[in-house]
Every structure is written in structure tokens, then in C-alpha cells.
N, C-alpha and C positions, 0 to 999 in steps of 0.2 A: 573633300575628304572628311572635314569636320562635320559637314551637313549629313554625310552618310553615317557618321558615328551617332548623330542624334536620332536618325531613323532606326538604326539597329538597336540602340538603347531603348527607344520607345517600344520596340517589339518585345524586349525583355519585360518592360513595365506592364505591357498588355498581357503577355502570356504566362508570366511567372505565377500570378495568382490562380490562373486556370490550372496550371500544373499542381499547385498546392491543393486545389479542390479535388482533382482527380485522385492524387496519391492519398490524401487524407480520407477521402470517402471510401476508397477501395480497401485501405488497410486499417480503417478505423476500429473494426472489431477484433483484429488480430494483433495490432501493435498499440498498446495503451498510451504510449508517449508520442504517437504520431503527430499530435497537435504541435509538438515542437518543430516539426518540419514545416508546417503551415506558418508558424511564427517566423522561422528563419527565412522563408520565401518572402514574407512581407517586409522584413528588414532589408533584404536584397532589393526588393521593389522600391523601397524608400530611398536607398542609396542611389539606385539608377535614376529616380526622379530628381534627386538633388543634382546629379551630373547633368541631366537635361536642362534643369533650370539655370545652372551656372553657365554652361556652354552657350545656351541660347541667349541669355541676357548679356553675356560678355562678348561673345564672338559674332552673334547675328541679331543684335538688338532691333534692327529695322527690317529684318527679312522674314519672309514666310516660306517655310520649307515644306514641300509637298512631294509625296511619293505615292504612286498608284499603279495598280495592275488590273488587267481586264479579268473580270470574274466569269462572265459569259456574254455572248452576243448573238444577235439574229440578223440575218441579211434579207433585205427586200421584204419586210413585213408589210401587210396591206395598209395599215394605218400610219405607221411611224417610219417606214423605210428601214435603213440600217440602224440597229440598236446595239450599243456597247455599254454593258453595266460594269462599272468599275468599283473596286474596293481601294481605299487609300488612307493615308495618314497625312494630317496637316499639323505642323508645329509652328505656332506663333507664340508671342509672349503670354497670351492668355492661356493657351494650352499648357505651356510649361509651368505656369503658376498653379493652374488648376490640378495638374498631375501631382505637384508637390503637396497641395492641400489634401487631396484624396489619399495619397500614399501615407502622409504623416498621420492623419487621423485614423486611417485604417490600421496602421502599425500600432499606434497607441491603444486602440480599442482591442486589438489582438492581445497585446501584453496585459492590459487591464483585465481581460476576460479570463486569463489563466487563473487568477485568484477568485474573481467574482463567480465564475461558473463552475468552480471546483466542486466535484461530487455529483454533478448532473449526470444522469444515466446516458444521455446522448452527447457527452462532452466533445468527442472527436467530430461528430457530425456537425455540431455547432460551428466549429472552426472551418470545416469544409464549406458550409454555407456562407461564412464570411468571405472565403476565398472566391467563390463564384460571384458574389455581389461585387467585390472589388474589381474583378475582371470585367464585369458588365459595365461598371461605372467608368473604368478607364477606356473602354471602347467608345462610350459616348463622347468622352473628352478628346480622344485622338482622331476621330473620323473627319474626313474632308467632304463628306456628302450626306445628304439627308436620309437616304435609304439605309446606309450602314448605321447611322444614328438611331433610326427607328428599330432596327434589329436589336441593337444593344439596349435600346429603350425598353423593349419588351422583356429582354433578359433581366434587366433591373427589376421590372415588375414581378417576374417569376421569383427571383431570389429574395426580394423583399417579402413576398407572400410566405416563403419558406421560413424566413427569420421572424416575421411578426407572429406567425402561428407556430413557432417552434415548440412551445408547450401545448401541443394540439389536444392533449387530454383534457385541458381546461376549455370549456365551451366558449368562454369569453375570448380566449386567445384564438381559437379556430374561427370564431365568428369575425374577429377583428381582421384576421388574414384574408378571409373571403371578402369582407367589406372593402379593404384596401384594394384588392385585386379587381373587384367589379367596378368600383368608383373610378379607378384609373383607366379601365377599359372605356368608360364613357368619354373621357377626355381624349384618349388615344384614337377613338373613332373619328373625331374631328381632325386630329393631326393627320391621320391616314388620308382623309378626304383632301386636305391641303396638299399632301405629297402627290396625290394623283393628279391634281390640277397642275402642279409644277411640271410633272413629267409629261403630261399631255401637251403642255405649252412649249416646253424647252427641250424635250427628248433627252434630258440628262438629270442626274440627281446631284451633281457637283455644285457646291455653294458658289464657287468662283464663276463657273460657266453660267449659272443662273443669274448671278449679279451682273455679269458682263452683258448678257442678253437684255436684261432690264435697262441697263445703261444705254443700250443701242435702240431702245424704244419698243422692244417686244414685250407685250403684256398679255396676261391670260384673257382670252376671248377679246383681245384688242380693247380692253376696258380698264380704266383705273379703278373702277368700282370692284371689279373682280380681283384686282391686285390687293385691294383692302380686304376683301373676303378671304383670299388665300392666306394673308398674314394672320387674320383672326382665327381661321381654322387651325393653322399651325400652332397658334398660341393656346388652343384648347388642350393640347398635350401638356403645356406648362401649367394650365389650370389644374389638371389632374395630378401631375407629379409634384408640383410645388404647393398642393393643397390650398388653392386659391378659391375664393367664393365663386360659384356655389358648390364646388366639389371639395371643400375643406373638411368635410365631416369624417373622413377616414383617418386623419392623422392622430387626433386625440385617442381614438380607440386602439391605434397601433401601439400605444404604450403598454399593451398587454404582453408585448415581446420582452425579451431580456433587456435590462437597462443599457448595457453596452451597445446593443442594436439600436436603441433610441438615439444614442450619441452618434453612431455611424450613419444611420439612415436619415434621421430627422434633424440633424444639425448641419452637416457639411456636404453630404453626397447626394442621396436620392432626391431630397426635396430641392436641393440646389440645381439639380439637372434641368428643372423647368426654367429657372433664371438663365442658366447656361444656354439653353435652346434659344431663348429670346435674343440673347447676345449674338448667337451665331446667325440668326435670320434677320438681325437688325437692319441690314442693308436693303431689305425689300419692304420694310414697313412704311406705309403711307401715314399721313397725319391722322386720318380717320382711325386706322388700326392702332396707332400709338395712343390716341385719346381713349379708345376702348380699353387698351391695356392699362393705362393710367387709372381709369375709373375702377377697374377690377382690383388693381393693386391698392387703391385708396380704401375701398370697401373691405378688402381682405386684411388690411392693417388695423382697421377700426373695430370691427365686430369681435375678432378673437381677443383684442386687448380688453374689451369690456367683459368678456367671459372670464378671462384669467383673474379678474379682480376677486372673484368669489369662490374659485376652485380650492379644494382642500387636499387633493392628491398632488404630491410634489411634482410628479412627472406630468400631470395634466396641465399644471400651471406653465411648465416649460414648453409643453406641446403647443398650447395656444399662443405663447410668446413666439414660438418659431413661426407659426402661420402669420402672425402680425409682422415680424421682421421680414419675412419673405414678401409680404405685401408692400413693405417699404421698398424693397429692391425692384419689384415689378412696377410700382408707381414711378420710381426713379427712371426706369427704362422708358416708360410711357411719356414722361416729360422731357426726355432727351438727355438725362444724366447717365449716359452709358458708362462712363468711367467710374463714377461713384457707385453705381449699382454693382459693378463687379468688385470694386474695392470693399463694399459692405458685405458682399458674398464671402470674401476671404476673411475679413475680420470677424464676421458673425460665425463663420465655421469654427474658429478657434475658441471664442468665448462661450458659444453655445454648447460645443462639445465638452468644454470644461464644466459647464453647469450640469449637463446631463450625467457626466461621469461623477461629478460631485454628488448629485442626487443618488446615484447608485452607491456611492460610498456611505451615504447616510442610511439608505435602505439596508445595506449590508450590515451596518453597525446596529440597526434597530430590528434586526431579525425579520427583514422583509416587510416591515411596516412602512406604508406609503402615505398615510394620512397625517398631515402636519399638525393636526389638533392633538395628536398623541405624542408629539415631540416636545422640544424645548430644552434650553440649557446645553446644547451639544457643542458649543464653541469651546467649552472647557475640556471636553472629552476628545474632540477632533479638531485641534487647532489648524493643521495644514489644510484639511478639507474646508474649514470655515474661511480661512483667509483667501484661498483660491476661489471660493464661491463669491466672496465679497469683491475681489478684483474683477471677476467676470461680470458680476452684476453692475459694478460701476461702469464697465465697458458698454454693456447693453443699454444702460441708462444714459450714456453719452456724457460722462463726466470727463473733464480735461485730464490729459496725460494718459488716456487710454486710447486704444485703436478705434473703439466704437464712437468716441467723440469725433474723431476725424471723418469717418465714413458717414455717420448720421448727419453731421453738420453739412457735409457736401450735398447729401440728398435733400435736406431741408432748405438749403440755400438755392438749390436748383428748382425746387418746387416754388419757392418764393419768386425767383427770377421768371419762371414760367408764368406765374400768376400776373406779374407785372406786365408781361408781354402779351398775354392772351386774355386776361380777365378771369381766369379760372381759379378763384381764390379758395375754393373748397379744398384744393390739394394741400397748400401749406397749412391751412387751419386744421385740417385733419391730422397732418403730419405732426404738428406741435402738440395737439391734444393727445395723440398716441404716445408721444415722448413722455408726457406727464403721467399717463396711465402706466406706461412701462416701468418708469422709476418707482411708482407707487407699489405695483403688485410684486415687483422683484424684491423690494425691501420688506414688504409684508411677509413674503416667503422667508427671507433671511431672519427676520425678528421672531416669527413664530417658531421656526425650526431650530435656530441656534441660540436665541436670547431667552431671558426669563427663566422660569422654573420648569423642571421636567414635568410632563403630564403623566407619563407612565414610568414610575420609579423603578419598576422591575427591569424593564428594557433599558432604561437609562443606566442602571448600575452595571449592566453587562456590556454597554456600548464602549467602544474603543476606536482609536484611529485605525484606518484600514492599512493593510500591509503595503510595503514599498512598491510592489508591482502595480498597485492600484493608485497610490498617491503620486508616484512619479509622473504619470500622464497629466494629472491635474496641475502639477507645478509647471510642466512644459507648456501646456495650453494657456495657463494664466499668465505666464511670462510673455507669450506671444500676443497677449492682449494689451501690452504696453505700447505706447506710440513710437518708441525709438526704432523699432524694427521697420517702420514704414516711412518715417520722415524725421529729420532733425528738428523740424519746426512743430511744436506741439499744438499749434492752433491753426495751421494751414497745411492741408494735405497736398495742395497744388505744388508746393515747393519740395515735396519729398521724392523719394526714389520711385515709389510705386506708380503714382499718377503721372509725374512729369517724364519718366523715362521708360517705364515698363508696360503700362497699359496703353495699347495703341489707340489713337484717336479714331472715333467711328467714322465710317464712310456710308453715306446714304445714296443708294443707286436709283431710287425711285424718281420719276419725273418731277420737275420743279413744281408743277402745278398741284402735286399731291402732298406738298409739305406745308407745315405751318409757315406763316409769313417770315418769322425770324430765322427759319431754316434756309430760306432762299438766299442765294449768293447776293451780297450787298455790293458786289462789283460785277463787271461784265464777266459772264461765264466763260471759262476756258477749261480745257481738259484737266488742268491741274487743280483749279479751285472749285469747279462746279459741284463735284460730289461732296465736298467737305460740309459737314452738317454744322459745325461750330462756327457760325458766322460771327462777325465782330459784334453785332447787336446782342446775341445771346451771351457771348463771352463777357461783354461789358455788364450786362444785366446780372450775371452770376457774380462778377467781381463786386458790384455794388450791394448785392444781397448777402454777401458772405458774413460781414460783421453783424448786421441786424439779425440774421438767422442764428448766428453763433450765440449772441446774447440772449435771444428769446429761448433757444433750446436749452441753454445753460440754466436760465431762470426756471423753466418748467421742470427740468430734471431735478434740480435742487428742491423745488416745491414738492414734487412727488415724493422724494425721499423724506423730507420733513413731515409731510402728511402721514406717511407710513409710521414714522416714529411717534407722532402725536397720537395716532390711533392705537398702535399696537405695543409700543415700548413705554412711552410715558403715560399712556392711557388717559389722556385728557378728554377723550370722547368715549362715551359708553357705546361700544360697537354694537352690542346686542340691542340696545334701545334704538339706535339709529337704524339697524337692520329691520326692526319691527315697524318703524315709521315709514320706511321705503320698501316694505315687503314685496309689493308687486314687481318693482324694478329688481330687487335682490333675487327674487325667485326666477324672474326672467333671465337674469344673468347666470344664476346657478344651474338652470336647466338648459343653458347653452343656446338661448334664443329659440328653443324648441325646434331646432332644425331637424334633429333626428325624428321627432314626433311628426313634424310636417312631412318629411320625406316618407316616413312610414305610412302616413295616411294618404299620401298622394302617389308617389312613384312606386313604392313597394306594394301598397294595397292595390294601386291601379294595375301594376304588373300582374299581381296575383289574380285580380278580377279578370283581367284580359286573358290570362292563362286558363282560368276556369271557364270563361266564355268560349274560348277556342276549344277547350276540352269538350264542353257541351256540344258545340257545333260539330266537332269531329265525331263525337259519340252518337249524337242524334241525327245530324244532317248527313255528314259524309258517310259514317258507318251505316246510317239509315238507308241512304241511297244504295250503298254497296250491298247491305243485307237485303234490302227490298229487291234489288236486281238479282241477287242470289236466289231469293224466294221465288221471284217471278220466273227466273230461269229454271229453277227446280220444278215449279208447277208446269211450265211449258214442256219441260223434259218428261215429266210424268204423263202429261196428256199425249205428247207425241209418242212416248213409249207404249202407252196403252193403245193408241190409235194404230201404231205399227203392229202391236201384238194381236189386237182383236180384229181390226178392219183389214189391214194389209195382209198380215199373216193369215187371218181368217179367210180372206178371198183366195189367197194362194192355196191354203189348205183345202178349201172347198173345191177349188178347181182340181186339185190333186185327187180329192175324194171322189168327185164326179167322174174324173178320168178313170180312176180305179174301179168305180162302180160299173161304169159302162164297159170297162175292160172285162170285168168279171161276167157281166151280162152277155157280151158278144162272144166271150170265150166259149160259151155253151154251143154256139152255132158255128163256130170256126173249127170244124172237125177235121178238115183236110180230105173229106170223101166227096167224090164227084156227084154221087147219087144225091147226097144231102143238098148240095148247091143247086142241082137241077130241080129238086122238089121245091126249094125256097124261091127259085126264079119263077116256077109255074105258079106258086102260091102268091107271089107278088103280082104277077100278071093278072091273076083272077081278081085280086083286091083292086087293082087299078081299073080293070074293066067294070067292076062293080061300082067303083066311085064315079067313073066318067061315062057311064051308060046313058 
């Protein structure tokens, strides 16, 4: 009965935002305050998600609740036999926590937007778009199969396109929406190919049925290589959605959308969908696929961190920070730190949403100014925004007593343990370097924005703290960035509620020979212990790496913060002179490693060149053949027409003419008189006698 309550409540969580979207969109022009209905719907959605979280963790902490119905089916198909396509809901601990995260941040963004978007000419439509986005994201979280996830995956892409390009009258916003949509389709194409391989092999889309088949030894094309390829193809979807290298270029441009949208899409939900996808397919990942994922995550954490160092747009700094932190999560999944990857997904959602909404509070106070070079001194004018920004920045920098310290420490310890076991030392080195850069650029942002003297006195004089409906979400999210909500032990997340009790330990269903050595069972394999990934070796390695990783990460984080104060607050270093000395590197970072220019010169220009070549081929060759055939047909038709008219018709007409002529001629002698016929016969005989005489 309790499990049915969870299923029913999850349906409310799924469809309430859709109801809000439909009602708000239909009545948006007729009822000015219809946005309140959308906000009420999200409050109810949040309450329902809290009920799910509580009931799941209290009553069914170790159970996985699944409910499914047949969508459609085919009998005796030539290739696949009987096919049954099902839609279903799966609620485990990760689902319950993810629903809570999405619902909470979506609700706070809705409330925040009431003041931030006030006066916009498409005010109600904006809230409707938030509703369809929340519906789509909840669908990804709740599904129990990869096909249903892909359907909602594409709905998230559509709704994000609508929100990013919300101010479509601005060319930069409309271009950003198109860029996000197109770049995501590139990754989704790989994901779709992976889904097709799964269905071709297993005749099902259900995660559990696929995992069970893999455990039974059924592999795509009977090859572990193709199992690795399938995992990588599915991961391509995460590369797009989570803005990982090399498809990361869309997310900074997406800052053209309203700032609350940045908090919703680019902090906790849409970009987190890629990480959530990898968590859901984790059971089929081989060692090769995981190593590929770890490398992509490592690169994606490093490159954006170097770019964020020099950006001057407050939202762009946070955008590149988001890509970098998502890279951390992806790298964690690749090195096997499944639990810490999801833990960081949760903690990052709260403090990054607080940072984005805090930036929106600053932009609102500065009359839509986003360049931090024109800010300064705002901590006196906006104390609540300032302190929530500082707490969230401490969390992302990994300072003790914050949630970010716990989750980042777990990721860095896992990468260190992974290096000890496999020799891949580039992962922890990059992880610690990125931690240093993160602390530096976040406090650079704080110092330039909130400290010092104001750069634009006119805007500074008119700046003030944001209204309650905007500040309240900042306080809530900053509060959730403190360690106590996750563990009573501020230096060890393993002893807390989230990791030890709530996040299920991962199960790897792939054949033993496709795993890293430390993933293989260190005792004789049995049905109970064979699939467990966390062998004693890896657990021990992580235990030994915990304190070294903690001290190193704390050292680099404090170093990054101190460097930021040395450069920008105490001004012990002439930043302009230093910039001039390293100008090539500074310009390289400022121009975002020239990825946009590179893609423009290669993929964009190449696509345009190909389209022009195909256009020329179509115009000159295809159309030439068609037009030539038409001309030849026309000429042949003209010849045949004239031949028919002159020769055929001429011969027929000549025959008719001759017939008529002879008819006229013989009509003279065909009188009908016997005497005339006798005379003609006699005359004919005379002529014949004359001829044959």
C-alpha cells in the first residue's frame, strides 16, 4: 500500500508541472495573474517530492519500486519476434533525492522570478516554459527505461531552447538558443545509436532487463568491445546535455537567457541530466568505457576552469565554473566514485543555484549590468546577497564545514585511490589543480564584485538589496550548502546519512574481464558478491587516500583564496602588468581557447561549404540532368511532332488527296449509262489490241 502511495505521488510530481504549463499558456493573455497558479503548482510539486523522499528513505530504504504499463506492442515481427514497449516509473533512493533537488530548485526559481521578471511583456509565458521544463526533467528522473528517458531528454532540449532564447528579439539570445539546441542534437545522435544497439541486442528498453541480460552473458554482437562502444555512445548524450568537452561551447552562450533560467537549467537540472544518465547506465559500463568517461571529465574540468580565470561577465564565470564542476562529477563516475559523483551532483545543485540567483540579484540591483569591472563595493548595499554568495563560494571551493568540502574531498580521494591502483596520476593532479583554480576565480569574482570601491557610482547609488522573494531562495540554498544536512561529521562524508544510508552502492553487471583489476572480486565469485564493484582493494585504497586528499585539497583551496586576495584585494601584484607579461596566455583564456572560432572555421564553415557544394551539385548536376533530359525530351517531342505532322499526316493527307483526285477523275466516267460503259469497253479493247498487236 505504501509503495502504491509512492507511485501515485510520483505521478503528481510528474504531471502537476505539465498542468501548470498548459493552464498558464492557455490563459496567459486573458488572466494577468495566472503565473500564481504555476507557482502554486510548483509548491505542491515540492511538497509531493518531500513526501516521496521521506517515505522512500524511511519505509523502503533498501527497495526499488517499479510500476510499468504496456505502451504498445507487435506480435511476430520479422526481426525481433514479439515486441512489447513499456512505459514505467522506478523509484529508488537516487530517484527520490533527485526529485527533491529538482522540485526544490524549480520552486525557488519560480518564486525568485516573480520579482526578477516583473514587467516583462511575456511574463506568463515565461512561467509556462518553466513548467514544461520541470515536467520534462521529472520525466528523466522517474523513468525506468532508456526509451522513455530519451523522450523526456528531447523535451528538456526543446524547453531549454525556449527558455534560453526567451528574449528572442535579441539576436544573441536567439542564436544562443539555436546553438544549444543544435549542439545537444550532436550528442543525442550518439545516444540514439547506443539505444538502438541496446534494443537490437536485448529487445527491451528497461534498465533492469538489460542489466540482467548482461549479467547472463548476453552482449551486443557477442563482443565486449561493442559493449564498451554502446556505453560510450550512450555517454555522448551526457556530453551534450552536461556540456562536456568537446560539446561544452553551448552553455556559456546560454547565459543570454534570463538569470533564473541559468540557475534552473545550468546549475541543478538540465546539465545534471547527463550525470544522472551515466549513473543510470553505470551497470553496463566496461573499464574501457569508464576510462573514456574519466578522461572526458578530466578535460572538461580543466579547460573551463582556465577560461573562468579571465572572464568579466559575472554569469559567464559561473557558466564555466558549472562545466568544470560537471567535469568533476563525470571524472568521478569514470574512476568509480559513483556515490561521490551523485553526492556532488546534489551539493553542487544547491550552492551553484545560490550563486546564479545571487548573480541575478546583483544584476537586478545594477540595472542589468553584468560586467564585474563596473561593479565593486556592493557588500555594503547587499549584505544578504553578499553573505549567501560567500557561503556558496566557500562550498564550491571546498572549504570545511560546507557541503562542497565533503563531496569534492570524496571525488579527489577517489581519483587519488584510482591513481594508486592503476597508475593514472593525471586524474588526481588535474583534480587538485582545478580545485586551486576554482577557489581563485570564485574569490576573484567576489572581491571585484562586492569589495573595494564602486566603479560606476551612478549605478552604485541606486543599488539596493533585492526584495524578499528574491533573497529568500538565496538564504535557503546557502543554508543547504552547510555540512550538517548531509553528515554529522564535517570531515568525512562516509559517516553521514547521505552516503552511508541513502545512496545505494553501485552494481556493475559487465563481465569480470571488462573491468579494472581492482573492480574484480577479490574472493571467489558468487551471485551475491560478483557484481559488487567496491572490492576490498578499492575500499582500502579510498580509505588510505582520504586524509592525504583532504589535506591537499584544503591546502590548494586556501592557496587559491589567498592568491585572489593578494591579486585583487590587497593588490600586492600589479594585475595589469602581469597580464601584459603573459598576454598570449591571457588572450588565449579570455577568448575561451578559441573553441568557437575553431568550430566556426571547421564544423560551421565545413557544413556551409558542404551545403554550398551540395547546392551547386543539385543546381548544376542534378538539375542539369533533369533540365537536360527535359530539353532532350522537348526536342525529341518537337521532332516527333513535326515528323507526325509533316510526314505521317502528310502521307495520310496525300493518300486522301490522291483518293479524292482519282475519285473526281473517275466520277466523270461513272455516269450510270450502259451506252457509255459499252463505248469505254470497246475503246479499251481497241487500245489493248493496238498495244499487243
